[in-house]
DODREN-319152 format. One record per residue: x, y, z of N, C-alpha, C in turn; residue number from 1. Coordinates in steps of 0.02 Angstrom, whole numbers, plus 32768, in hexadecimal, padded with zeros to 4 digits. Atoms other than C-alpha are relative to their C-alpha. Example, Ala and Ser with C-alpha at 12.3 -4.5 7.8 and 13.67 -1.06 7.14 Angstrom:
<site n_px="802D" n_py="7FC5" n_pz="8000" ca_px="8267" ca_py="7F1F" ca_pz="8186" c_px="802D" c_py="803C" c_pz="8000" i="1"/>
<site n_px="7FD6" n_py="7FC5" n_pz="7FFD" ca_px="82AC" ca_py="7FCB" ca_pz="8165" c_px="7FD9" c_py="8037" c_pz="8025" i="2"/>
! end
This chain:
<site n_px="8011" n_py="7FBC" n_pz="7FEF" ca_px="BDB5" ca_py="2D98" ca_pz="9969" c_px="7FED" c_py="8004" c_pz="804A" i="1"/>
<site n_px="800C" n_py="7FF7" n_pz="7FB8" ca_px="BDB1" ca_py="2DD5" ca_pz="9A1E" c_px="7FC0" c_py="8029" c_pz="800B" i="2"/>
<site n_px="803B" n_py="7FD7" n_pz="7FF1" ca_px="BD10" ca_py="2E15" ca_pz="9A6C" c_px="8017" c_py="8045" c_pz="8019" i="3"/>
<site n_px="7FEE" n_py="7FBC" n_pz="7FE9" ca_px="BD0F" ca_py="2ED0" ca_pz="9A93" c_px="800C" c_py="8000" c_pz="804C" i="4"/>
<site n_px="7FF1" n_py="7FFA" n_pz="7FB9" ca_px="BD5B" ca_py="2EFD" ca_pz="9B3B" c_px="7FC6" c_py="8024" c_pz="8023" i="5"/>
<site n_px="8036" n_py="7FE1" n_pz="7FDA" ca_px="BCDB" ca_py="2F26" ca_pz="9BBF" c_px="8019" c_py="803E" c_pz="8024" i="6"/>
<site n_px="7FF0" n_py="7FC2" n_pz="7FDB" ca_px="BCD9" ca_py="2FD4" ca_pz="9C0B" c_px="7FFF" c_py="7FEF" c_pz="804B" i="7"/>
<site n_px="8004" n_py="800A" n_pz="7FB8" ca_px="BD04" ca_py="2FD5" ca_pz="9CC5" c_px="7FC1" c_py="801E" c_pz="801D" i="8"/>
<site n_px="803D" n_py="7FEA" n_pz="7FE0" ca_px="BC6C" ca_py="2FE6" ca_pz="9D31" c_px="8012" c_py="8028" c_pz="803E" i="9"/>
<site n_px="7FF4" n_py="7FD6" n_pz="7FC6" ca_px="BC6F" ca_py="3074" ca_pz="9DAD" c_px="7FC7" c_py="7FF6" c_pz="8032" i="10"/>
<site n_px="8032" n_py="800B" n_pz="7FCC" ca_px="BC15" ca_py="304D" ca_pz="9E4E" c_px="800B" c_py="8032" c_pz="8038" i="11"/>
<site n_px="7FFC" n_py="7FD0" n_pz="7FC8" ca_px="BBF1" ca_py="30D6" ca_pz="9ECB" c_px="7FEC" c_py="7FDC" c_pz="8040" i="12"/>
<site n_px="8010" n_py="801F" n_pz="7FBF" ca_px="BBF6" ca_py="3099" ca_pz="9F7E" c_px="7FE9" c_py="8038" c_pz="802E" i="13"/>
<site n_px="801B" n_py="7FCF" n_pz="7FD1" ca_px="BB86" ca_py="30FD" ca_pz="9FF0" c_px="8005" c_py="7FE4" c_pz="8046" i="14"/>
<site n_px="7FFA" n_py="8014" n_pz="7FBB" ca_px="BBB1" ca_py="30F3" ca_pz="A0A6" c_px="7FC2" c_py="8019" c_pz="8026" i="15"/>
<site n_px="803A" n_py="7FE9" n_pz="7FD9" ca_px="BB24" ca_py="30FE" ca_pz="A125" c_px="800C" c_py="8046" c_pz="801B" i="16"/>
<site n_px="8000" n_py="7FBB" n_pz="7FE7" ca_px="BAFF" ca_py="31B4" ca_pz="A150" c_px="8038" c_py="802B" c_pz="7FE1" i="17"/>
<site n_px="7FCC" n_py="7FD8" n_pz="8022" ca_px="BB83" ca_py="31F3" ca_pz="A0D5" c_px="7FE7" c_py="8046" c_pz="7FEE" i="18"/>
<site n_px="801C" n_py="7FBF" n_pz="8013" ca_px="BB11" ca_py="327E" ca_pz="A097" c_px="7FFB" c_py="802D" c_pz="803E" i="19"/>
<site n_px="8008" n_py="7FD9" n_pz="7FC2" ca_px="BAEC" ca_py="32B5" ca_pz="A14A" c_px="8044" c_py="8016" c_pz="801B" i="20"/>
<site n_px="7FBE" n_py="7FEE" n_pz="7FE7" ca_px="BBA4" ca_py="32B1" ca_pz="A17B" c_px="801F" c_py="8038" c_pz="7FD7" i="21"/>
<site n_px="7FE5" n_py="7FCB" n_pz="802B" ca_px="BBD7" ca_py="331A" ca_pz="A0E5" c_px="7FDB" c_py="8042" c_pz="800C" i="22"/>
<site n_px="8026" n_py="7FC3" n_pz="7FF3" ca_px="BB4A" ca_py="3395" ca_pz="A109" c_px="8015" c_py="801F" c_pz="8043" i="23"/>
<site n_px="7FE9" n_py="7FE7" n_pz="7FBF" ca_px="BB80" ca_py="33A4" ca_pz="A1BF" c_px="8042" c_py="8025" c_pz="7FF7" i="24"/>
<site n_px="7FC0" n_py="7FE0" n_pz="800B" ca_px="BC31" ca_py="33CC" ca_pz="A187" c_px="7FF8" c_py="8043" c_pz="7FDC" i="25"/>
<site n_px="800A" n_py="7FC1" n_pz="8025" ca_px="BBF2" ca_py="3451" ca_pz="A10E" c_px="7FE0" c_py="8036" c_pz="802C" i="26"/>
<site n_px="8022" n_py="7FD0" n_pz="7FD4" ca_px="BB8E" ca_py="34A3" ca_pz="A19B" c_px="8024" c_py="800A" c_pz="8043" i="27"/>
<site n_px="7FDE" n_py="7FFF" n_pz="7FBF" ca_px="BC0C" ca_py="348C" ca_pz="A228" c_px="800E" c_py="8047" c_pz="801A" i="28"/>
<site n_px="7FEE" n_py="7FBC" n_pz="7FE9" ca_px="BC47" ca_py="3543" ca_pz="A22F" c_px="7FC2" c_py="8027" c_pz="8018" i="29"/>
<site n_px="803E" n_py="7FDE" n_pz="7FEB" ca_px="BB95" ca_py="3586" ca_pz="A237" c_px="7FE7" c_py="7FE3" c_pz="8042" i="30"/>
<site n_px="8017" n_py="8020" n_pz="7FC3" ca_px="BB67" ca_py="3507" ca_pz="A2BC" c_px="802C" c_py="8013" c_pz="803C" i="31"/>
<site n_px="7FD2" n_py="7FED" n_pz="7FCB" ca_px="BC03" ca_py="3532" ca_pz="A322" c_px="7FF0" c_py="8046" c_pz="801B" i="32"/>
<site n_px="800F" n_py="7FBC" n_pz="7FEB" ca_px="BBD0" ca_py="35EA" ca_pz="A327" c_px="7FC6" c_py="8004" c_pz="8031" i="33"/>
<site n_px="803E" n_py="7FFA" n_pz="7FD8" ca_px="BB28" ca_py="35C7" ca_pz="A378" c_px="7FF2" c_py="7FC6" c_pz="802F" i="34"/>
<site n_px="8014" n_py="803D" n_pz="7FDC" ca_px="BB26" ca_py="3516" ca_pz="A3BF" c_px="803B" c_py="7FD5" c_pz="8017" i="35"/>
<site n_px="7FC5" n_py="8028" n_pz="7FED" ca_px="BBD6" ca_py="34E0" ca_pz="A3F2" c_px="7FF2" c_py="7FD7" c_pz="803E" i="36"/>
<site n_px="8009" n_py="802D" n_pz="7FC8" ca_px="BBD3" ca_py="344A" ca_pz="A465" c_px="7FBE" c_py="7FDB" c_pz="8000" i="37"/>
<site n_px="8041" n_py="8021" n_pz="8004" ca_px="BB20" ca_py="341C" ca_pz="A43B" c_px="8003" c_py="7FC7" c_pz="7FCD" i="38"/>
<site n_px="8005" n_py="8039" n_pz="802D" ca_px="BAE7" ca_py="3386" ca_pz="A3D4" c_px="7FD0" c_py="8011" c_pz="7FC7" i="39"/>
<site n_px="8029" n_py="7FF1" n_pz="803B" ca_px="BAA6" ca_py="339F" ca_pz="A323" c_px="7FDD" c_py="7FC0" c_pz="7FE9" i="40"/>
<site n_px="8028" n_py="8036" n_pz="801C" ca_px="BA1C" ca_py="332F" ca_pz="A2DF" c_px="7FF7" c_py="800F" c_pz="7FB5" i="41"/>
<site n_px="7FFF" n_py="7FF4" n_pz="8047" ca_px="BA2C" ca_py="331D" ca_pz="A222" c_px="7FE1" c_py="7FC6" c_pz="7FDA" i="42"/>
<site n_px="801C" n_py="8032" n_pz="802D" ca_px="B9C7" ca_py="32C2" ca_pz="A19E" c_px="8006" c_py="801C" c_pz="7FB9" i="43"/>
<site n_px="7FF3" n_py="7FE7" n_pz="8044" ca_px="B9FB" ca_py="32D1" ca_pz="A0E8" c_px="802A" c_py="803F" c_pz="8005" i="44"/>
<site n_px="7FDC" n_py="7FC0" n_pz="7FFD" ca_px="BA32" ca_py="3384" ca_pz="A0CF" c_px="7FD6" c_py="8033" c_pz="8027" i="45"/>
<site n_px="8027" n_py="7FD4" n_pz="7FD4" ca_px="B9C8" ca_py="33CC" ca_pz="A15C" c_px="8016" c_py="7FF7" c_pz="8048" i="46"/>
<site n_px="7FF5" n_py="8001" n_pz="7FB8" ca_px="B9F2" ca_py="33FA" ca_pz="A20D" c_px="7FBC" c_py="8004" c_pz="8020" i="47"/>
<site n_px="8042" n_py="8003" n_pz="7FE2" ca_px="B959" ca_py="33C6" ca_pz="A26F" c_px="7FFE" c_py="8022" c_pz="8044" i="48"/>
<site n_px="7FFE" n_py="7FDE" n_pz="7FBF" ca_px="B994" ca_py="3414" ca_pz="A311" c_px="8043" c_py="7FF6" c_pz="8021" i="49"/>
<site n_px="7FC5" n_py="8008" n_pz="7FD6" ca_px="BA1E" ca_py="3428" ca_pz="A390" c_px="7FE8" c_py="7FF6" c_pz="8048" i="50"/>
<site n_px="8017" n_py="8014" n_pz="7FBE" ca_px="BA13" ca_py="33DF" ca_pz="A43F" c_px="803A" c_py="8000" c_pz="8031" i="51"/>
<site n_px="7FCE" n_py="7FFD" n_pz="7FCB" ca_px="BA6F" ca_py="33EB" ca_pz="A4E4" c_px="8022" c_py="7FBD" c_pz="800B" i="52"/>
<site n_px="7FE3" n_py="8043" n_pz="7FF5" ca_px="BA88" ca_py="332F" ca_pz="A4F4" c_px="7FF4" c_py="7FD3" c_pz="7FC3" i="53"/>
<site n_px="8008" n_py="8031" n_pz="8036" ca_px="BA9D" ca_py="329F" ca_pz="A47C" c_px="7FBE" c_py="7FDB" c_pz="8007" i="54"/>
<site n_px="803F" n_py="8023" n_pz="7FF3" ca_px="BA08" ca_py="3249" ca_pz="A4CE" c_px="7FC4" c_py="8029" c_pz="7FE7" i="55"/>
<site n_px="8037" n_py="7FD5" n_pz="8019" ca_px="B997" ca_py="32DF" ca_pz="A4A8" c_px="7FFD" c_py="7FFF" c_pz="7FB4" i="56"/>
<site n_px="7FFE" n_py="8002" n_pz="8049" ca_px="B9D0" ca_py="32DE" ca_pz="A3F3" c_px="7FE6" c_py="7FBE" c_pz="7FE6" i="57"/>
<site n_px="8018" n_py="8042" n_pz="8014" ca_px="B9AF" ca_py="3223" ca_pz="A3E6" c_px="7FB4" c_py="7FFB" c_pz="8006" i="58"/>
<site n_px="8049" n_py="8002" n_pz="7FF6" ca_px="B900" ca_py="3233" ca_pz="A42E" c_px="7FDD" c_py="802A" c_pz="7FCB" i="59"/>
<site n_px="801D" n_py="7FD5" n_pz="8034" ca_px="B8DB" ca_py="32C3" ca_pz="A3B6" c_px="8002" c_py="7FDE" c_pz="7FBC" i="60"/>
<site n_px="7FFA" n_py="8024" n_pz="803F" ca_px="B91B" ca_py="325B" ca_pz="A325" c_px="7FCC" c_py="7FC9" c_pz="7FF9" i="61"/>
<site n_px="8033" n_py="8035" n_pz="8001" ca_px="B8AA" ca_py="31C9" ca_pz="A352" c_px="7FBB" c_py="801E" c_pz="7FF9" i="62"/>
<site n_px="8041" n_py="7FE0" n_pz="8002" ca_px="B817" ca_py="323E" ca_pz="A36B" c_px="7FF1" c_py="801C" c_pz="7FBA" i="63"/>
<site n_px="800B" n_py="7FE0" n_pz="8041" ca_px="B830" ca_py="329A" ca_pz="A2C5" c_px="8006" c_py="7FD1" c_pz="7FC5" i="64"/>
<site n_px="7FF0" n_py="802A" n_pz="803A" ca_px="B871" ca_py="320E" ca_pz="A255" c_px="7FED" c_py="7FB7" c_pz="8009" i="65"/>
<site n_px="8011" n_py="8046" n_pz="7FF5" ca_px="B83C" ca_py="316C" ca_pz="A2A5" c_px="803D" c_py="7FD4" c_pz="7FF7" i="66"/>
<site n_px="7FCB" n_py="8031" n_pz="8009" ca_px="B8A5" ca_py="30D9" ca_pz="A26E" c_px="802A" c_py="800D" c_pz="7FC2" i="67"/>
<site n_px="7FD6" n_py="7FEE" n_pz="8039" ca_px="B8FF" ca_py="3136" ca_pz="A1E2" c_px="8044" c_py="8017" c_pz="801A" i="68"/>
<site n_px="7FBD" n_py="7FEC" n_pz="7FE9" ca_px="B9BB" ca_py="3158" ca_pz="A1EB" c_px="8006" c_py="804B" c_pz="8009" i="69"/>
<site n_px="7FF0" n_py="7FB9" n_pz="7FF5" ca_px="B9F6" ca_py="31FE" ca_pz="A232" c_px="8044" c_py="8003" c_pz="8022" i="70"/>
<site n_px="7FBD" n_py="7FF6" n_pz="7FE4" ca_px="BA9C" ca_py="3245" ca_pz="A26B" c_px="7FFC" c_py="802F" c_pz="803B" i="71"/>
<site n_px="7FF7" n_py="7FD4" n_pz="7FC6" ca_px="BAC5" ca_py="328F" ca_pz="A314" c_px="804B" c_py="800B" c_pz="8007" i="72"/>
<site n_px="7FB9" n_py="7FEF" n_pz="7FF9" ca_px="BB6D" ca_py="32EA" ca_pz="A321" c_px="8006" c_py="8039" c_pz="8031" i="73"/>
<site n_px="7FF2" n_py="7FC8" n_pz="7FD3" ca_px="BBB2" ca_py="3355" ca_pz="A3AC" c_px="8024" c_py="8036" c_pz="7FD8" i="74"/>
<site n_px="7FE4" n_py="7FC7" n_pz="8024" ca_px="BBDF" ca_py="3401" ca_pz="A36D" c_px="8040" c_py="8016" c_pz="8023" i="75"/>
<site n_px="7FBF" n_py="7FEF" n_pz="7FE5" ca_px="BC99" ca_py="3418" ca_pz="A38C" c_px="802B" c_py="801A" c_pz="7FC7" i="76"/>
<site n_px="7FD4" n_py="7FE6" n_pz="8034" ca_px="BD23" ca_py="3473" ca_pz="A331" c_px="802B" c_py="7FC8" c_pz="7FE3" i="77"/>
<site n_px="7FD9" n_py="8039" n_pz="8016" ca_px="BD86" ca_py="33D0" ca_pz="A326" c_px="7FE0" c_py="7FC0" c_pz="801A" i="78"/>
<site n_px="8019" n_py="8041" n_pz="7FEA" ca_px="BD52" ca_py="331A" ca_pz="A32E" c_px="8032" c_py="7FE2" c_pz="8031" i="79"/>
<site n_px="7FD3" n_py="8020" n_pz="7FD1" ca_px="BD98" ca_py="32BB" ca_pz="A3C2" c_px="8025" c_py="7FC6" c_pz="7FDF" i="80"/>
<site n_px="7FDA" n_py="8038" n_pz="801A" ca_px="BE20" ca_py="323C" ca_pz="A39C" c_px="7FE9" c_py="7FC1" c_pz="8025" i="81"/>
<site n_px="8015" n_py="803F" n_pz="7FE1" ca_px="BDE1" ca_py="318C" ca_pz="A3BA" c_px="803D" c_py="7FD4" c_pz="8009" i="82"/>
<site n_px="7FCA" n_py="802E" n_pz="7FF2" ca_px="BE5A" ca_py="3116" ca_pz="A40C" c_px="7FE2" c_py="7FBF" c_pz="8016" i="83"/>
<site n_px="801A" n_py="8041" n_pz="7FEE" ca_px="BE39" ca_py="305D" ca_pz="A415" c_px="803B" c_py="7FCF" c_pz="8006" i="84"/>
<site n_px="7FCC" n_py="8032" n_pz="7FFA" ca_px="BEA6" ca_py="2FCF" ca_pz="A453" c_px="8000" c_py="7FD3" c_pz="7FC2" i="85"/>
<site n_px="7FFA" n_py="8029" n_pz="803C" ca_px="BEE6" ca_py="2F5D" ca_pz="A3C9" c_px="7FCE" c_py="7FC7" c_pz="8000" i="86"/>
<site n_px="8030" n_py="8038" n_pz="7FFD" ca_px="BE79" ca_py="2ECC" ca_pz="A404" c_px="7FBA" c_py="8017" c_pz="7FF2" i="87"/>
<site n_px="8043" n_py="7FE5" n_pz="800B" ca_px="BDE0" ca_py="2F3D" ca_pz="A3FA" c_px="7FEF" c_py="8000" c_pz="7FB6" i="88"/>
<site n_px="800D" n_py="7FFC" n_pz="8048" ca_px="BDF2" ca_py="2F4F" ca_pz="A33D" c_px="800A" c_py="7FBD" c_pz="7FDE" i="89"/>
<site n_px="7FFD" n_py="8042" n_pz="801E" ca_px="BE0A" ca_py="2E95" ca_pz="A323" c_px="8045" c_py="7FE8" c_pz="7FEC" i="90"/>
<site n_px="7FBD" n_py="8016" n_pz="8010" ca_px="BEC6" ca_py="2E8A" ca_pz="A313" c_px="801C" c_py="7FDA" c_pz="803B" i="91"/>
<site n_px="7FDF" n_py="8026" n_pz="7FCB" ca_px="BF25" ca_py="2E0A" ca_pz="A375" c_px="804B" c_py="8009" c_pz="7FF7" i="92"/>
<site n_px="7FBA" n_py="7FEE" n_pz="8006" ca_px="BFD5" ca_py="2E4B" ca_pz="A391" c_px="802B" c_py="7FC2" c_pz="7FFD" i="93"/>
<site n_px="7FD8" n_py="803E" n_pz="7FFF" ca_px="C015" ca_py="2D9A" ca_pz="A3B0" c_px="8007" c_py="7FDF" c_pz="7FBC" i="94"/>
<site n_px="7FFC" n_py="801F" n_pz="8042" ca_px="BFF3" ca_py="2D6A" ca_pz="A2FB" c_px="8022" c_py="802D" c_pz="7FCD" i="95"/>
<site n_px="7FDF" n_py="7FD2" n_pz="802F" ca_px="C04A" ca_py="2E01" ca_pz="A2AC" c_px="8049" c_py="7FF0" c_pz="7FF7" i="96"/>
! end
């Protein structure tokens, strides 16, 4: 007699600042109307403030949250495309 088959285990993988990133996306249009170009400081599902520079947002995050994670995102209609040389991402073209 065979033992009963085990049910597959579902494991949710949470990425760092995933909640904050999703919240930023859900609020992007509202933020664009009033704060385009500024930097949003987000913790959980709360916008703690918008700042002219990334450094100001960082200082505010440290002041308000201490050593807890927070997200800083520039408020833009589209995210910039990141371009990195192949060697930067750890690929060695000579071995392909």
